[in-house]
C-alpha positions as CSV (number, residue, x, y, z in Angstrom):
1,M,14.3,-74.7,38.3
2,T,13.2,-71.3,39.7
3,Q,9.8,-69.7,39.7
4,R,9.4,-67.2,36.8
5,K,9.5,-63.5,37.2
6,I,7.2,-61.8,34.6
7,I,6.8,-58.1,34.0
8,H,4.0,-56.6,31.9
9,I,4.8,-53.1,30.7
10,D,1.9,-51.0,29.4
11,M,2.4,-47.4,28.1
12,D,0.0,-44.9,29.5
13,A,-2.5,-43.7,26.8
14,F,0.3,-44.2,24.4
15,F,-1.0,-42.7,21.1
16,A,-2.6,-39.8,22.9
17,S,0.5,-39.2,25.1
18,V,2.8,-39.1,22.0
19,E,0.5,-36.5,20.5
20,Q,0.5,-34.4,23.6
21,R,4.2,-34.6,23.9
22,D,4.8,-33.7,20.3
23,F,2.3,-30.9,20.3
24,P,2.4,-28.9,23.6
25,E,-0.8,-27.1,22.8
26,L,-2.6,-30.4,23.4
27,R,-1.2,-31.0,26.8
28,G,-3.8,-31.1,29.6
29,K,-6.6,-31.2,27.1
30,P,-9.1,-34.1,26.4
31,I,-8.0,-35.6,23.1
32,A,-8.9,-38.6,21.1
33,V,-6.8,-40.2,18.4
34,G,-9.0,-41.2,15.5
35,G,-11.4,-39.8,12.9
36,E,-14.1,-37.4,14.1
37,H,-16.7,-38.3,11.5
38,R,-18.0,-41.8,11.4
39,G,-14.8,-43.1,13.0
40,V,-13.8,-44.8,16.2
41,V,-11.5,-43.7,19.0
42,A,-8.1,-45.5,18.7
43,A,-6.8,-43.9,22.0
44,A,-8.0,-41.3,24.5
45,S,-6.0,-39.1,26.8
46,Y,-6.6,-39.4,30.5
47,E,-8.3,-36.0,30.4
48,A,-10.8,-37.5,28.0
49,R,-11.2,-40.7,30.0
50,K,-12.5,-38.6,32.9
51,F,-15.6,-38.0,30.7
52,G,-16.0,-41.7,29.9
53,V,-14.2,-41.6,26.5
54,R,-12.6,-45.0,25.7
55,S,-10.8,-46.7,22.9
56,A,-13.0,-48.5,20.3
57,M,-15.8,-46.1,21.2
58,P,-17.6,-44.5,18.2
59,S,-16.4,-41.0,17.7
60,K,-20.0,-39.6,17.7
61,M,-20.6,-41.1,21.2
62,A,-17.2,-39.8,22.4
63,K,-18.1,-36.3,21.3
64,E,-21.4,-36.5,23.1
65,K,-19.7,-37.6,26.3
66,C,-17.1,-34.8,26.0
67,P,-18.2,-31.9,23.7
68,Q,-14.8,-30.2,24.1
69,L,-13.0,-33.4,22.8
70,I,-10.2,-32.7,20.3
71,F,-9.7,-35.3,17.6
72,V,-6.2,-36.0,16.2
73,L,-5.6,-38.1,13.2
74,P,-3.3,-41.1,14.0
75,R,0.4,-41.0,13.0
76,F,1.3,-44.7,13.1
77,A,4.8,-44.2,11.7
78,R,5.5,-41.9,14.6
79,Y,4.1,-44.3,17.2
80,K,6.3,-47.1,15.7
81,E,9.4,-44.9,16.0
82,V,8.7,-44.3,19.7
83,S,7.8,-47.9,20.2
84,R,11.2,-48.9,18.8
85,Q,12.9,-46.8,21.4
86,I,10.9,-48.4,24.2
87,H,11.7,-51.9,23.0
88,E,15.4,-51.1,22.8
89,I,15.2,-50.4,26.5
90,F,13.4,-53.8,27.2
91,H,16.3,-55.6,25.4
92,Q,18.8,-54.0,27.7
93,Y,17.5,-56.3,30.4
94,T,16.3,-59.4,28.6
95,D,15.7,-60.8,25.1
96,H,12.6,-62.7,26.4
97,V,10.3,-60.0,25.2
98,E,6.8,-60.7,23.9
99,P,5.3,-57.7,22.2
100,L,1.5,-57.5,22.3
101,S,1.4,-54.2,20.4
102,L,3.4,-51.1,19.9
103,D,2.8,-50.0,23.5
104,E,2.6,-53.2,25.5
105,A,4.8,-56.2,26.1
106,Y,5.6,-59.1,28.5
107,L,9.2,-59.5,29.8
108,D,10.6,-62.6,31.4
109,V,13.4,-61.4,33.7
110,T,13.9,-64.6,35.6
111,Q,17.4,-64.6,34.1
112,N,18.3,-61.0,33.0
113,K,21.3,-59.4,31.4
114,K,22.0,-57.2,34.4
115,N,21.8,-60.0,37.0
116,I,19.3,-58.0,39.1
117,A,17.6,-60.2,41.6
118,S,14.5,-58.0,42.1
119,A,12.0,-57.9,39.3
120,N,10.4,-55.0,41.0
121,Q,13.6,-53.0,40.7
122,I,13.9,-54.0,37.0
123,A,10.4,-52.6,36.3
124,K,11.3,-49.4,38.1
125,E,14.5,-48.9,36.1
126,I,12.7,-49.7,32.8
127,R,9.9,-47.2,33.5
128,Q,12.5,-44.5,34.5
129,K,14.5,-45.1,31.3
130,I,11.4,-44.9,29.2
131,F,10.6,-41.6,30.7
132,E,14.1,-40.2,30.3
133,T,14.3,-41.4,26.7
134,T,10.8,-40.6,25.4
135,G,9.2,-38.3,28.0
136,L,6.4,-40.7,28.3
137,T,5.2,-42.7,31.3
138,A,4.5,-46.4,31.6
139,S,2.9,-48.7,34.1
140,A,4.0,-52.2,35.1
141,G,2.8,-55.3,36.7
142,I,5.1,-57.9,38.2
143,S,4.3,-61.5,39.2
144,I,4.9,-65.2,38.5
145,N,2.9,-65.5,35.3
146,K,1.5,-63.4,32.4
147,F,-2.1,-63.3,33.7
148,L,-1.1,-61.9,37.1
149,A,1.4,-59.5,35.6
150,K,-1.3,-58.2,33.2
151,V,-3.8,-57.7,35.9
152,A,-1.3,-56.0,38.1
153,S,-0.2,-53.5,35.5
154,D,-3.7,-51.9,35.5
155,I,-3.9,-51.4,39.3
156,N,-1.7,-48.3,39.8
157,K,-2.2,-46.7,36.3
158,P,-1.0,-44.2,35.2
159,N,2.7,-44.1,35.9
160,G,2.7,-46.8,38.6
161,Q,3.5,-50.4,39.2
162,K,2.2,-53.3,41.3
163,T,3.8,-56.5,42.4
164,I,1.7,-59.5,43.2
165,H,3.9,-61.7,45.4
166,P,3.1,-65.4,45.2
167,D,2.6,-65.6,49.0
168,K,-0.3,-63.0,48.6
169,M,-1.5,-64.1,45.2
170,L,-4.5,-66.2,46.2
171,A,-5.8,-63.6,48.7
172,F,-5.4,-60.9,46.0
173,L,-7.3,-62.9,43.5
174,E,-10.1,-63.8,45.9
175,K,-10.8,-60.0,46.5
176,L,-10.4,-59.0,42.9
177,P,-13.7,-57.9,41.3
178,I,-14.6,-60.3,38.5
179,E,-14.6,-57.6,35.8
180,K,-10.9,-56.9,36.6
181,F,-9.9,-60.4,35.6
182,Y,-8.0,-60.3,32.3
183,G,-10.1,-62.2,29.7
184,I,-13.5,-61.5,31.3
185,G,-15.3,-58.8,29.3
186,K,-18.3,-56.8,30.2
187,V,-20.9,-59.2,28.8
188,T,-19.3,-62.2,30.6
189,A,-18.9,-60.2,33.8
190,N,-22.6,-59.3,33.8
191,K,-23.5,-63.0,33.2
192,M,-21.4,-63.9,36.2
193,H,-23.1,-61.3,38.3
194,G,-26.4,-62.9,37.4
195,M,-24.9,-66.1,38.8
196,H,-23.8,-64.3,42.0
197,I,-20.1,-64.4,41.0
198,F,-18.8,-60.9,41.9
199,N,-15.2,-61.6,42.8
200,G,-12.5,-64.2,42.7
201,A,-13.7,-65.9,45.9
202,D,-17.1,-66.4,44.3
203,L,-15.5,-67.8,41.2
204,K,-13.3,-70.1,43.2
205,E,-16.3,-71.7,44.8
206,K,-17.6,-73.0,41.4
207,S,-16.5,-76.4,40.3
208,L,-14.7,-77.1,37.0
209,D,-17.8,-78.9,35.7
210,Y,-20.0,-76.0,36.6
211,L,-17.8,-73.4,34.8
212,Q,-17.3,-75.5,31.7
213,Y,-21.1,-76.1,31.5
214,H,-21.8,-72.4,31.6
215,F,-18.8,-71.0,29.8
216,G,-17.6,-73.8,27.6
217,K,-13.8,-73.9,27.0
218,S,-13.4,-70.6,28.8
219,G,-14.5,-72.4,32.0
220,L,-11.2,-74.2,32.3
221,Y,-9.3,-70.9,31.9
222,Y,-11.4,-69.3,34.7
223,Y,-10.9,-72.3,36.9
224,H,-7.2,-72.1,36.7
225,V,-6.5,-68.3,36.7
226,V,-8.4,-67.8,39.9
227,R,-6.0,-70.2,41.5
228,G,-3.0,-68.3,40.1
229,V,-2.2,-70.9,37.4
230,H,-1.6,-69.7,33.8
231,N,0.3,-71.9,31.4
232,G,1.9,-69.4,29.1
233,E,5.5,-68.6,28.6
234,V,6.8,-65.3,27.3
235,K,7.3,-66.0,23.6
236,A,10.0,-63.7,22.2
237,N,9.1,-64.8,18.6
238,R,5.3,-64.8,19.1
239,L,3.5,-64.0,15.9
240,Q,-0.2,-63.9,15.4
241,K,-2.3,-66.1,13.1
242,S,-5.2,-63.6,13.0
243,V,-6.4,-60.3,14.3
244,A,-10.1,-60.0,15.3
245,V,-12.7,-57.6,16.6
246,E,-16.2,-58.4,17.7
247,H,-19.1,-56.7,19.5
248,T,-21.7,-58.4,21.7
249,F,-24.9,-56.4,21.8
250,W,-27.0,-55.7,24.9
251,D,-30.1,-55.8,22.7
252,D,-30.2,-58.3,19.8
253,L,-30.1,-56.7,16.4
254,V,-32.8,-57.3,13.8
255,D,-32.7,-54.2,11.7
256,D,-30.4,-54.4,8.6
257,D,-29.4,-50.7,9.0
258,E,-28.2,-51.4,12.5
259,I,-26.2,-54.4,11.2
260,Q,-24.6,-52.2,8.5
261,N,-23.6,-49.6,11.1
262,Q,-22.0,-52.3,13.2
263,L,-20.1,-53.6,10.2
264,I,-18.8,-50.1,9.5
265,K,-17.6,-49.8,13.1
266,L,-16.0,-53.2,13.1
267,S,-14.2,-52.4,9.8
268,E,-12.8,-49.2,11.3
269,E,-11.7,-50.9,14.4
270,L,-10.1,-53.8,12.5
271,E,-8.1,-51.3,10.4
272,N,-6.9,-49.5,13.5
273,R,-5.7,-52.8,15.1
274,L,-3.9,-53.9,11.9
275,L,-2.2,-50.6,11.5
276,K,-1.2,-50.6,15.2
277,K,0.3,-54.1,14.8
278,E,1.6,-53.4,11.3
279,I,0.0,-56.6,9.9
280,K,-1.9,-57.3,6.7
281,G,-3.9,-60.3,5.7
282,K,-5.7,-61.9,2.7
283,T,-8.6,-63.7,4.4
284,L,-11.5,-61.9,6.0
285,T,-14.0,-63.8,8.2
286,L,-17.4,-62.7,9.3
287,K,-18.6,-64.2,12.6
288,I,-22.3,-64.1,13.5
289,K,-23.8,-65.4,16.8
290,Y,-27.5,-65.5,16.8
291,K,-30.0,-64.9,19.7
292,D,-30.2,-68.7,20.2
293,F,-26.4,-68.9,20.5
294,T,-26.0,-70.7,17.2
295,Q,-22.9,-69.5,15.4
296,Y,-22.1,-69.0,11.8
297,T,-18.8,-68.0,10.1
298,R,-18.0,-67.3,6.5
299,S,-14.7,-66.3,4.9
300,K,-13.4,-64.8,1.7
301,T,-9.7,-64.9,0.6
302,L,-8.3,-62.4,-1.9
303,N,-5.1,-62.9,-4.0
304,H,-3.8,-59.6,-2.5
305,Y,-3.7,-58.1,1.0
306,F,-6.6,-56.1,2.4
307,E,-5.6,-52.5,2.7
308,T,-8.3,-50.3,4.3
309,Q,-11.5,-50.4,6.2
310,H,-13.4,-49.9,2.9
311,D,-12.0,-53.2,1.7
312,F,-13.1,-54.9,4.9
313,L,-16.5,-53.4,4.8
314,E,-17.1,-54.3,1.1
315,I,-16.3,-58.0,1.7
316,A,-18.1,-58.1,5.1
317,Q,-21.3,-56.8,3.4
318,Q,-21.0,-59.6,0.8
319,L,-20.5,-62.2,3.5
320,W,-23.5,-60.9,5.4
321,Q,-25.7,-61.3,2.4
322,L,-24.7,-65.0,2.3
323,R,-25.9,-65.7,5.9
324,P,-28.2,-68.7,6.1
325,F,-30.6,-67.3,8.7
326,N,-32.6,-64.1,9.3
327,K,-32.6,-64.4,13.1
328,A,-31.8,-61.8,15.7
329,V,-28.1,-61.2,16.0
330,R,-26.4,-61.3,19.4
331,L,-22.8,-60.9,18.2
332,L,-20.9,-59.7,15.2
333,G,-17.2,-60.1,14.5
334,L,-14.6,-59.6,11.8
335,S,-11.2,-61.2,11.7
336,I,-8.3,-61.1,9.2
337,S,-6.0,-64.1,8.7
338,N,-3.6,-65.5,6.2
339,L,-1.3,-62.8,7.4
340,N,2.0,-61.6,6.1
341,I,3.7,-63.3,9.1
342,H,4.0,-66.9,10.3
343,E,3.5,-68.2,13.8
344,K,6.0,-70.5,15.4
345,K,4.2,-72.9,17.6
346,Q,5.6,-73.4,21.0
347,I,4.6,-75.7,23.8
348,S,4.8,-74.2,27.2
349,V,4.2,-75.7,30.6
350,Q,4.3,-73.8,33.9
351,L,5.4,-75.7,36.9
352,Q,4.9,-74.5,40.4
353,F,8.1,-74.3,42.5
354,P,9.1,-72.4,45.7
355,F,9.4,-68.7,44.8
356,E,12.8,-67.2,44.6
357,V,13.8,-64.1,46.5
358,G,13.6,-61.1,44.2
359,F,10.0,-59.7,44.5
360,V,9.2,-56.8,46.7
361,E,5.6,-56.1,47.5
362,D,4.6,-52.5,46.6
């Protein structure tokens, strides 16, 4: 059995790039896809990102950071059409494609339709074909597992790629800033900084018991990925059980008006994610984590699918009123489940074997 060759393809500012391609007057300008009034940014062009505008950012904050920002309403049917073109290119090389969203996917090219030995070369060809077909650029990460490929795809963005060769994997991970690890968000990274964990080398020094004590189940994940181990196959038929959004707050929330504003933002963000993934669900769950880290969840199931952010907000507000405590809130989250798709469970085990020739270090 050979070591796997995994590619992670991520389109560059996909929604915004499609808008700039379709409407030449937007090219070179800072744009945000999303609603300007009481909305959130679904995607930002690279011109807007220079000002600190990011996806999931409230539109009001985005406008403050970039007063000349141009808001464009999303056209998900158009994004889906372009995404279909991109995925047709993926399938020219392999049917082992795991879509994460319209603009992002994992590809297992260990065995591929063109019998190309170099995964690096496959990624270059795919990116070139995407550009020739759509006029859009993509970035790629190549390595032996999904975690490393995902991390690598972000390194030379936009319009670049990075290969993490297994011989250099551990050295790469030791130097990697902890906030660059996929799965470690801003709040966790700051917590790790307080524990003098600033890069992979610092993380690697911590024992499994230590990481599990401080980070619970996630501790096992951190322990393995810093050693280059990630047990996840590319699942061509991967379907989600739920879609979730959540916000952890720097300052615990106590004011009900602040809570309501956060529920509005979460509802908008959840709608954007569901539209992007073309998913609907019948069960909405509100998640509350209090200042003392106690956690509470409550769900409501409808006999029809939720349709809009207003539906989410209405039920979320009802669930909030049912909360058992009036304590300061550290985290709020909304998730939709009971989806119009069904997940096929797969068991995957990654084994470590000598690496096959076919990777070229960038």
